N, C-alpha and C positions, 0 to 999 in steps of 0.2 A: 588700456587698463580697465579692469573690471573691479570696482571698489568692493562689491559684495563678496567676490571670491577672495580678494586680498584680506578683508576684515575677518572673514571666516577662517582663512588659513592662519592668520596671526593668532586668533583666539584658540584654535585647535593646537597650534604649536606651543603657545603659552601654557595651556592646560596640560599638554603632554609633558612638558618639563616639570611642572608642579606635581602632577600625579606620579610621574616617574620618580622624582626625588622622594615623595612621600612613601612610595612603594619600596624604594631601595633602603630608606633609612627608618621610617616609622613602622612599616609593616614587616620588615625583615625578621625581627624576633618572633613575630606572631604567625607567620605563614610557613608552611613546609616548602621544600624545594620545588615541587611540582606546581604549587599555587603561585609561588614567586615567578617561575618561568612563564606561566600562563598570564599573569599580570603584566610582565614585561612584554609579552607578545601584543597585548592590547595597547600598551604605550607605543611600541614600535610602529604598529599599523596606524595609530592615530598620527604620529609624527610624519610618517611617509605621506599620508594623505593631506596633512597640513601643508607640506611642501608642494604637493600637487596642486592644491588650491592656490598657493602663492604663484606657482609657475603659470598655471592657466590664467590667473588674474593679471599677470604681468604682460600678457600679449593681447593684441587686439583680435578677439575672436567674435566680433559682433556678427559676422556672417554665419557663425555656427548655428545650424538649425536646432541642434539639441542642447544649446547652452543651458537653458533652464533645467532641462532633464538631468544634465550632467551635474549641475549644482546640487539638486535635491537628491540624486542617487548617492553622491559623495557625502552629503550632510547626514542623511539618514543611515547610510552604510556605516559611517564612522560611529555614529551614536549607537546603532544596534550592535555592531561588531565589538568595538572596544568597550562600550558601556556594559554590555552583557558579560564580557570577560572580566571586567573589574568586579562586577557584582558576584559572579560565580567564584572567582578566585578568593574573594573575601567572605564567602558564604558562611564559614564557620565562626566568623567574628561578630555576626549579628543575630538577633533573635528571629529575623525574617529568613525564611527558606527561599532562596532564589533559584533553586534547581529547576523550577517550573519554567524558567525563561531560557533554558538551554537551547531551544530551537531558534531563539532570536539571533544567536551568534552566526549560524550558517545563512540566515536570512540577510544579515548585515554583510557578510562576505559576498553573497550573491549580488547585492546592490552595488558593492564596490567593483565587482567584476563587470557588471553591466555598465558602470560609468567608464571603465577603461575601454570596453568595447565601443561605446558611443564615441569616445575620444579617437580611437583608432579609425572608425568610419569617417569621422570628420577630417582627420589627417590624410587619409587616403584620397579624399575628395579635393584636397588642395592641389591646384594645378601647378605643375612644375614650371619654373620660369626659365 
């Protein structure tokens, strides 16, 4: 078990539930349908990757060459992807214009894709028993 992956997964999962509930109840009257759907996409991807953190942390992957890279790709991928979506979806509710960070969303997505590729490479290297 990898404590760092498990703790990060639990934190991301907890925050996804809180942020999702806030979006569904607190922001519903304030956001249009497109902004709500975008916000929900951020929550979904955050939860998917929280579960991935928990899954990876539940197994003994100490032989993984890319373990540290996978951790940071997932961490920053979720923060950039979901975080930027939250800010962009609620842009009209704040005096700050977050549209300038729109390119952070695909950067976060690219980091998440890279983490999945690194995991795939590590899984392929596992010798069949």
